[in-house]
C-alpha positions in Angstrom: -10.0 -17.0 8.6 -13.3 -16.7 10.4 -15.6 -13.8 9.9 -15.3 -10.9 12.3 -18.6 -11.8 14.0 -18.0 -15.5 14.2 -15.1 -17.1 16.1 -13.3 -14.2 17.6 -15.3 -13.8 20.8 -14.8 -17.5 21.5 -11.2 -17.2 20.5 -10.6 -14.4 22.9 -12.6 -16.0 25.7 -10.6 -19.2 25.3 -7.4 -17.2 25.8 -8.6 -15.4 28.8 -9.8 -18.6 30.5 -6.4 -20.2 30.0 -4.7 -17.1 31.5 -6.9 -17.5 34.6 -5.5 -21.1 35.1 -3.3 -21.1 38.3 -0.4 -22.7 36.3 -0.4 -19.8 33.9 0.8 -17.2 36.5 4.3 -17.1 35.2 3.1 -16.7 31.6 0.8 -13.9 32.7 3.8 -12.2 34.4 5.8 -12.4 31.2 3.0 -11.0 29.1 2.5 -8.1 31.5 6.3 -7.4 31.6 6.4 -7.4 27.8 3.6 -4.9 27.7 5.3 -2.7 30.3 8.4 -2.6 28.3 6.6 -0.5 25.7 5.7 2.2 28.2 6.8 5.8 27.6 8.9 5.6 30.7 11.1 3.1 28.8 11.7 5.6 26.0 14.7 8.0 26.0 13.7 11.7 26.2 12.6 13.1 22.8 13.0 9.7 21.2 10.5 8.6 18.5 9.2 5.0 18.4 10.6 2.7 15.8 7.5 0.9 14.6 9.3 -1.5 12.4 11.4 -2.6 15.4 8.3 -2.8 17.6 6.8 -5.1 14.9 9.7 -7.4 15.0 9.7 -7.5 18.8 5.9 -8.3 18.9 6.2 -10.9 16.1 9.0 -12.7 18.0 7.1 -12.5 21.3 3.9 -13.9 19.7 5.9 -16.8 18.1 7.8 -17.7 21.3 4.8 -17.5 23.6 2.6 -19.5 21.2 5.3 -22.1 21.1 5.3 -22.2 24.9 1.6 -22.9 24.9 2.2 -26.4 23.5 4.3 -27.6 26.4 2.3 -25.7 29.1 0.1 -27.5 31.7 -2.8 -25.2 31.0 -2.9 -26.4 27.4 -2.4 -30.1 28.1 -4.4 -32.1 25.7 -5.5 -29.0 23.8 -6.4 -29.5 20.1 -4.8 -27.6 17.3 -7.9 -25.5 17.1 -7.7 -24.6 20.8 -4.0 -23.7 20.4 -4.8 -21.6 17.4 -7.6 -19.9 19.3 -5.3 -19.0 22.2 -2.7 -17.7 19.7 -5.3 -15.4 18.2 -6.4 -14.3 21.7 -2.8 -13.5 22.7 -2.4 -11.3 19.6 -5.6 -9.5 20.3 -4.8 -9.0 24.0 -1.3 -7.8 23.3 -2.1 -5.4 20.5 -5.2 -4.0 22.2 -3.2 -3.2 25.3 -0.3 -1.7 23.3 -2.5 0.1 20.7 -1.7 3.7 21.9 2.0 2.9 21.7 2.1 1.2 18.3 -0.7 2.6 16.1 0.0 5.7 14.0 2.7 6.9 16.4 5.3 8.0 13.7 5.0 11.6 12.7 5.9 10.9 9.1 3.3 8.2 8.7 0.6 10.4 10.2 1.5 13.1 7.6 1.2 10.4 4.9 -2.2 9.5 6.3 -3.4 13.2 6.2 -2.1 13.8 2.6 -3.6 10.6 1.4 -6.9 11.4 3.0 -7.0 14.8 1.3 -5.9 13.4 -2.0 -8.6 10.8 -2.0 -11.2 13.4 -1.0 -10.0 15.6 -4.0 -10.2 12.6 -6.4 -13.7 11.8 -5.1 -15.0 15.1 -6.3 -14.6 14.3 -10.0 -13.5 10.6 -10.6 -16.4 8.4 -11.7 -16.7 4.7 -12.4 -16.2 5.2 -16.1 -12.8 6.8 -15.5 -11.7 3.4 -14.0 -13.3 1.3 -16.8 -15.9 -0.1 -14.4 -18.7 -1.6 -16.5 -22.2 -0.5 -15.9 -23.2 -4.0 -14.6 -20.8 -3.5 -11.6 -22.1 -0.1 -10.6 -24.6 -1.4 -8.2 -25.1 1.3 -5.6 -26.3 -0.9 -2.8 -23.3 -3.3 -3.1 -20.8 -0.5 -3.4 -22.2 1.2 -0.3 -22.1 -2.0 1.7 -18.4 -2.5 0.7 -17.7 1.1 1.6 -19.3 0.7 5.0 -17.3 -2.5 5.8 -14.0 -0.7 5.0 -15.0 2.4 7.1 -15.2 0.1 10.2 -11.5 -0.6 10.1 -10.9 2.2 12.7 -13.5 0.7 15.1 -11.0 -2.1 16.0 -7.6 -2.3 17.6 -6.5 -5.9 16.9 -4.8 -6.4 13.6 -7.0 -9.5 12.9 -10.2 -7.5 13.5 -8.9 -4.7 11.1 -8.0 -7.4 8.6 -11.5 -8.8 8.8 -12.9 -5.4 7.7 -10.7 -5.6 4.7 -11.8 -9.2 3.9 -15.5 -8.3 4.3 -15.0 -5.4 2.0 -13.4 -7.5 -0.7 -15.9 -10.4 -0.3 -18.8 -7.9 -0.9 -16.9 -6.8 -4.1 -16.3 -10.4 -5.1 -20.0 -11.2 -4.7 -21.0 -8.2 -6.7 -18.7 -9.2 -9.5 -19.8 -12.8 -9.5 -23.5 -12.0 -9.5 -23.2 -9.2 -12.1 -20.7 -10.6 -14.5 -23.2 -12.6 -16.4 -21.8 -15.2 -18.8 -18.2 -14.2 -18.4 -16.2 -14.9 -15.2 -15.0 -11.9 -13.2 -11.2 -11.6 -12.8 -8.5 -9.5 -11.2 -8.8 -6.9 -13.9 -12.4 -6.4 -12.8 -11.7 -6.6 -9.1 -9.0 -3.9 -8.6 -10.8 -1.0 -10.3 -13.9 -1.6 -8.2 -11.8 -1.8 -5.0 -10.1 1.4 -5.9 -13.5 3.1 -6.4 -14.7 1.7 -3.0 -11.6 2.9 -1.2 -12.2 6.3 -2.8 -15.8 6.3 -1.6 -14.9 5.2 2.0 -11.7 7.2 2.4 -11.2 5.8 6.0 -9.0 8.0 8.2 -5.4 6.7 8.9 -5.6 4.3 5.9 -1.8 4.1 5.4 -1.3 3.6 9.1 -3.9 0.8 9.2 -2.1 -1.0 6.4 1.2 -0.8 8.0 -0.2 -1.8 11.4 -1.6 -5.0 9.9 1.6 -5.8 8.2 3.7 -5.2 11.3 1.6 -6.7 14.0 -0.5 -9.5 12.4 1.4 -12.7 13.0 3.2 -13.4 9.7 2.2 -17.0 9.6 -1.5 -16.0 9.7 -1.3 -13.3 7.0 -1.6 -15.9 4.2 -4.0 -17.2 1.5 -7.2 -15.2 1.0 -6.2 -12.7 3.7 -2.9 -12.0 2.1 -4.5 -11.7 -1.4 -7.1 -9.2 -0.4 -4.7 -7.2 1.8 -2.2 -7.0 -1.1 -5.0 -5.7 -3.3 -5.9 -3.0 -0.8 -2.2 -2.0 -0.7 -2.3 -1.8 -4.5 -5.5 0.3 -4.5 -4.0 2.7 -2.0 -0.8 3.0 -3.9 -2.8 3.8 -7.0 -4.7 6.6 -5.3 -1.5 7.9 -3.8 0.4 8.2 -7.1 -2.2 8.5 -9.9 -2.2 11.3 -12.4 -4.6 11.9 -15.4 -2.9 9.1 -17.4 -4.1 6.5 -15.0 -7.7 7.2 -15.9 -9.8 6.7 -19.1 -11.0 9.7 -21.0 -9.7 12.2 -18.5 -7.7 15.2 -19.9 -4.6 16.4 -18.1 -5.9 20.0 -17.8 -9.2 18.7 -16.3 -7.4 16.5 -13.8 -5.0 19.3 -12.7 -7.8 21.9 -12.5 -9.7 19.7 -10.1 -6.7 18.8 -8.0 -5.6 22.5 -7.9 -9.1 23.5 -6.8 -8.7 21.1 -3.8 -5.3 22.5 -2.8 -2.9 20.2 -4.5 0.1 21.6 -6.4 0.1 20.5 -10.0 2.6 20.4 -12.8 5.8 18.3 -13.5 7.5 19.2 -10.3 4.6 18.8 -7.9 4.4 15.0 -7.7 0.9 15.3 -6.3 1.9 17.1 -3.2 -0.6 18.9 -1.0 -0.2 22.7 -1.2 -2.1 23.4 2.0 -2.5 27.1 1.2 -5.8 27.8 -0.5 
């Protein structure tokens, strides 16, 4: 996958130029009709969107339309790279236009976002690198800040690919930090995930859960592979850790200390609380 600052402008421009070709008029109509089908006027009164179904619809439309590119006059003689560029452009165009209708539109998921954000903010007040067994050599403030800043950018973009690039850039900064700082021993997954967890805690980007679900639903499945899939899965794991962790997930952190800090930030504690947000402080 290309970096967020390299390839995507040309990719999107390629798609837009193809759409201006006179022979593409029917294709343009089908894309606009598909976008219109997501309008609020098409929803029954008081109905809530089914984001999983929306994801299946968009995935199917992307696959079918990209397949149509191969036999279309506007793409006659196009290379595989040009076809791939147009596919990326279609995904960006479609999801950008539909963004208000498909991102963070489920009440339950917005609630999960809010609780997760508050929970990470609470953990950030007292969790330190040593609680995650992060060695001193990996506690490089400049690199951790750079990784944090890349992850925070995820809400600056609407296309799933662009959001995913923020995840990749975050993870690549961490990888570089580990490779440079590991010394004589190679860094591995056991080193990577704790640092990613700490970076997520530092960044605490709004709507984190919704961003992860958005990428999974609307990034074309055939493109969420290899390095992108690996880093995305690690971010899901880091988020799950921060959602569910208790004192036992950390090193040298007593239960009463953990619960006192969480209670001070408004979280119910104890065996029946399950880390829920109290909301009354």
